[in-house]
C-alpha positions as CSV (number, residue, x, y, z in Angstrom):
1,X,96.9,88.6,32.6
2,X,96.5,86.6,35.8
3,X,96.1,89.8,37.8
4,X,93.4,91.1,35.5
5,X,91.5,87.9,35.8
6,X,91.8,88.0,39.6
7,X,90.4,91.6,39.7
8,X,87.6,90.6,37.4
9,X,86.6,87.7,39.6
10,X,86.7,89.8,42.8
11,X,84.6,92.5,41.2
12,X,82.1,89.9,40.0
13,X,81.9,88.3,43.4
14,X,81.3,91.7,45.1
15,X,78.6,92.5,42.7
16,X,76.9,89.1,43.1
17,X,77.0,89.3,46.9
18,X,75.8,93.0,46.8
19,X,72.9,91.9,44.6
20,X,71.9,89.2,47.0
21,X,71.6,91.3,50.1
22,X,68.0,92.4,50.8
23,X,67.5,95.8,52.3
24,X,64.2,97.0,53.7
25,X,62.2,99.1,51.2
26,X,62.7,102.8,51.5
27,X,59.8,105.0,52.2
28,X,59.4,108.7,51.8
29,X,56.9,111.2,53.4
30,X,56.2,114.9,53.2
31,X,53.8,116.6,55.6
32,X,50.6,117.5,53.7
33,X,51.6,115.8,50.4
34,X,49.1,113.6,48.6
35,X,49.8,110.5,46.6
36,X,49.5,112.6,43.5
37,X,52.2,114.9,44.8
38,X,54.5,111.9,45.4
39,X,53.8,110.4,42.0
40,X,54.6,113.7,40.2
41,X,57.7,114.5,42.3
42,X,59.0,110.9,42.0
43,X,58.7,110.9,38.2
44,X,60.3,114.4,37.9
45,X,63.2,113.6,40.2
46,X,63.9,110.2,38.6
47,X,63.9,111.9,35.2
48,X,66.2,114.7,36.3
49,X,68.6,112.3,37.9
50,X,68.6,109.9,34.9
51,X,69.3,112.7,32.4
52,X,72.1,114.2,34.4
53,X,73.8,110.8,34.9
54,X,73.3,109.9,31.3
55,X,75.1,113.1,30.3
56,X,77.9,112.5,32.8
57,X,78.3,108.8,31.8
58,X,78.5,109.7,28.1
59,X,81.1,112.3,28.7
60,X,83.2,109.9,30.8
61,X,82.8,107.1,28.3
62,X,84.0,109.4,25.5
63,X,87.1,110.2,27.5
64,X,87.9,106.5,28.1
65,X,88.3,106.1,24.3
66,X,87.3,103.4,21.9
67,X,89.7,100.7,23.0
68,X,86.9,98.3,23.6
69,X,89.1,95.2,23.7
70,X,92.1,96.4,25.7
71,X,92.7,94.7,29.0
72,X,90.3,95.7,31.6
73,X,88.0,97.7,29.3
74,X,84.9,95.6,30.0
75,X,85.5,95.7,33.8
76,X,85.9,99.5,33.6
77,X,82.7,99.9,31.7
78,X,80.9,97.6,34.1
79,X,82.2,99.5,37.1
80,X,81.3,102.9,35.5
81,X,77.7,101.7,34.9
82,X,77.5,100.6,38.6
83,X,78.8,104.0,39.8
84,X,76.4,105.7,37.4
85,X,73.5,103.9,39.0
86,X,74.7,104.8,42.5
87,X,75.0,108.4,41.4
88,X,71.5,108.4,39.9
89,X,70.1,107.2,43.1
90,X,71.9,109.9,45.1
91,X,70.7,112.6,42.8
92,X,67.1,111.2,42.9
93,X,67.2,111.3,46.7
94,X,68.7,114.8,46.8
95,X,65.9,116.0,44.5
96,X,63.2,114.6,46.7
97,X,64.8,116.1,49.8
98,X,64.9,119.5,48.1
99,X,61.2,119.2,47.5
100,X,60.5,118.6,51.2
101,X,60.4,114.7,51.3
102,X,62.1,112.8,54.1
103,X,63.2,109.2,53.9
104,X,61.9,107.0,56.7
105,X,62.1,103.4,57.8
106,X,59.7,100.7,56.4
107,X,57.6,100.7,59.6
108,X,56.8,104.4,59.5
109,X,53.1,104.6,58.7
110,X,53.5,107.9,56.8
111,X,54.8,106.4,53.6
112,X,53.7,107.8,50.2
113,X,55.5,105.1,48.3
């Protein structure tokens, strides 16, 4: 019981600290792309990434089982949601890259975002 509480506290601390760090905004550019191109591709890529992660998350959740109140179940679900968000972002970025967009720093004047 004590070990489970320790793991939960450490996980909560890591998530809080991670949420407090401020990263510079990401910008994307593609030679010859218009703002309309960006808007369309951003919406399509976010949608594709979200649908894929939702399918993966549901499949994984069904394998975990319905033992909602067993020790660590809430932590497992929280960590799975966190990993799903990271996976969704990675899929979104891969989709944009496949469409010719390049991520650049916040001071690059070519941003379409």
